[in-house]
C-alpha positions in Angstrom: 158.1 150.9 96.3 158.0 151.4 100.0 154.7 151.7 101.9 153.7 155.2 103.1 155.1 156.3 106.4 153.0 157.4 109.4 153.7 161.1 108.6 152.5 160.7 105.0 149.3 158.9 106.2 148.6 161.8 108.7 149.1 164.4 105.9 146.7 162.5 103.7 144.2 162.2 106.5 144.5 165.9 107.2 143.8 166.7 103.5 140.8 164.5 103.5 139.4 166.2 106.7 140.0 169.6 105.1 138.3 168.6 101.8 135.2 166.9 103.3 134.9 168.4 106.7 134.8 166.5 110.0 131.0 166.1 109.9 130.9 164.7 106.4 133.4 161.8 106.9 131.2 159.8 109.3 128.3 160.3 107.0 130.4 159.0 104.1 131.5 156.0 106.1 128.0 155.2 107.2 126.8 155.4 103.6 129.6 153.1 102.5 128.8 150.6 105.3 125.1 150.5 104.5 125.9 150.1 100.8 128.1 147.1 101.5 125.4 145.7 103.8 122.8 146.0 101.1 125.1 144.4 98.6 125.7 141.4 100.8 122.0 141.1 101.5 121.2 141.1 97.8 123.9 138.5 97.0 122.5 136.3 99.8 118.9 136.7 98.5 120.1 135.9 95.0 121.8 132.7 96.1 118.7 131.6 98.1 116.5 132.3 95.0 118.9 130.2 92.8 118.9 127.4 95.4 115.1 127.3 95.7 114.7 127.4 91.9 117.2 124.6 91.6 115.4 122.6 94.3 112.0 123.1 92.5 113.2 121.7 89.2 115.5 119.0 90.7 113.0 116.2 91.3 112.3 115.6 87.6 116.0 116.1 86.7 117.1 113.8 89.4 114.9 111.0 88.1 116.2 111.5 84.6 119.8 111.6 85.7 119.4 108.5 87.9 117.8 106.7 85.0 120.6 107.7 82.7 123.2 106.7 85.3 121.5 103.3 85.8 121.5 102.6 82.1 125.1 103.6 81.8 126.1 101.4 84.7 124.2 98.5 83.3 125.8 98.8 79.9 129.2 99.2 81.5 128.7 96.0 83.5 127.5 94.1 80.4 130.7 95.2 78.5 132.9 94.1 81.4 131.3 90.7 81.5 
């Protein structure tokens, strides 16, 4: 399948302008842009919330994990000797 030619794209653009009107198209684009901006902002906030929640519970988990790793390394060293 070949990509649409310039003539076909112009016809599609003309149909869109006729359907929505010249004034409505910038409003639609603005709404789409602000929607994307809000979505990105929400994703960023969610990632920050997850990171801060992980940092809050990490100190106790880090100690437990380090203790488990130390005991595993000690037992591995004993088995090798």
